[in-house]
C-alpha distance (Angstrom), angle and dihedral (degrees) to the residues before:
residue distance angle dihedral
X1 . . .
X2 3.67 . .
X3 3.77 110.2 .
X4 3.83 94.2 -129.2
X5 3.79 90.5 52.1
X6 3.86 89.9 48.0
X7 3.81 90.6 51.2
X8 3.80 94.8 47.3
X9 3.87 90.6 44.9
X10 3.81 91.2 52.8
X11 3.82 92.9 46.6
X12 3.85 93.8 57.4
X13 3.77 114.1 27.8
X14 3.80 106.4 -157.0
X15 3.79 96.5 -26.7
X16 3.79 125.8 112.5
X17 3.80 99.5 -136.4
X18 3.78 104.3 142.2
X19 3.80 130.9 85.0
X20 3.86 112.7 -162.5
X21 3.76 119.1 -142.7
X22 3.78 109.2 -161.4
X23 3.78 130.0 -175.0
X24 3.82 132.3 -175.9
X25 3.76 92.1 -75.6
X26 3.86 88.9 74.3
X27 3.79 88.5 69.7
X28 3.80 97.8 39.7
X29 3.91 93.4 91.6
X30 3.77 88.2 58.3
X31 3.85 90.9 57.5
X32 3.78 92.8 -106.3
X33 3.78 112.5 145.3
X34 3.84 118.3 -111.5
X35 3.80 119.3 -129.4
X36 3.83 88.4 -96.8
X37 3.82 88.8 52.6
X38 3.77 89.6 52.8
X39 3.77 90.1 46.8
X40 3.82 90.2 56.3
X41 3.77 91.7 47.6
X42 3.78 87.5 53.3
X43 3.82 92.7 44.5
X44 3.92 85.8 52.3
X45 3.73 90.8 56.6
X46 3.83 92.3 46.8
X47 3.80 92.7 47.2
X48 3.83 92.9 54.8
X49 3.78 92.3 42.2
X50 3.80 88.5 58.0
X51 3.83 95.1 36.2
X52 3.73 100.8 43.6
X53 3.78 93.4 163.5
X54 3.79 94.5 52.6
X55 3.87 117.0 114.6
X56 3.76 105.1 -116.2
X57 3.90 90.4 -153.2
X58 3.77 91.6 53.8
X59 3.80 98.4 50.9
X60 3.83 114.3 80.4
X61 3.75 128.5 -155.3
X62 3.83 90.6 -106.7
X63 3.74 90.9 59.1
X64 3.77 91.0 47.9
X65 3.81 90.4 49.2
X66 3.87 92.5 50.5
X67 3.81 91.1 46.1
X68 3.72 91.3 50.3
X69 3.80 97.3 46.6
X70 3.88 89.0 51.5
X71 3.79 93.5 45.5
X72 3.79 132.2 89.9
X73 3.82 87.5 -111.4
X74 3.78 92.4 71.0
X75 3.81 88.1 69.3
X76 3.78 93.8 54.0
X77 3.78 129.9 92.5
X78 3.78 114.3 -108.6
X79 3.79 91.1 -115.0
X80 3.80 89.1 57.3
X81 3.75 91.4 52.1
X82 3.86 90.4 49.6
X83 3.79 90.2 51.4
X84 3.80 90.7 53.7
X85 3.80 91.6 54.0
X86 3.81 99.2 32.3
X87 3.72 114.2 21.6
X88 3.80 95.3 -174.8
X89 3.85 125.4 62.8
X90 3.90 98.6 -126.8
X91 3.82 88.5 58.4
X92 3.83 90.7 48.6
X93 3.73 89.7 50.0
X94 3.82 92.0 49.6
X95 3.81 90.4 52.4
X96 3.84 91.9 52.3
X97 3.80 94.2 43.2
X98 3.84 90.1 52.5
X99 3.80 88.9 62.3
X100 3.74 103.3 29.9
X101 3.79 103.8 43.2
X102 3.75 131.4 73.6
X103 3.80 99.4 42.3
X104 3.79 128.7 126.0
X105 3.81 120.2 -120.2
X106 3.81 114.4 -87.5
X107 3.72 129.8 -135.7
X108 3.77 90.1 -99.5
X109 3.81 91.5 55.5
X110 3.83 91.3 49.6
X111 3.81 90.4 48.1
X112 3.76 92.8 52.0
X113 3.78 89.9 47.9
X114 3.80 90.2 52.1
X115 3.81 90.3 51.8
X116 3.80 89.5 51.9
X117 3.70 94.1 45.1
X118 3.83 90.3 54.6
X119 3.85 89.8 50.5
X120 3.83 91.1 -118.4
X121 3.80 97.2 127.1
X122 3.80 122.8 56.0
X123 3.85 98.0 -164.7
X124 3.76 142.2 -3.6
X125 3.75 120.3 -139.5
X126 3.80 115.5 -170.7
X127 3.80 139.7 169.8
X128 3.74 90.4 -155.1
X129 3.84 120.5 130.9
X130 3.84 90.1 -156.3
X131 3.82 125.5 79.5
X132 3.77 99.4 -140.8
X133 3.76 95.4 115.2
X134 3.77 89.2 56.0
X135 3.81 91.4 46.1
X136 3.75 91.0 53.2
């Protein structure tokens, strides 16, 4: 048994006492991009939309990151950036599905599922766009 699960199980015999707050890092070990990773993918699209003559092979992620952080886009909400690139919701959803779907469950997902299975956690609150916690 995973030592974290063992510790949590011994701390709350049979009672659902814990609420799990999970961010994007929970899915990182499954290869699923974090919100910052998605932001950089979006910045990449914005950069090449503005710099159409730029050589995509010659521009590195650090250059994109620096450009983005110094641009007007860095002050915008993510939803605003998505609306610039993809004005309609189905296209926005397709963009996110491209990066969020098709991964296998990570160790974190399986650990959370084990805690839920053992009735250790009462609820899971997450900011994740992906559905891997639910799948686990």
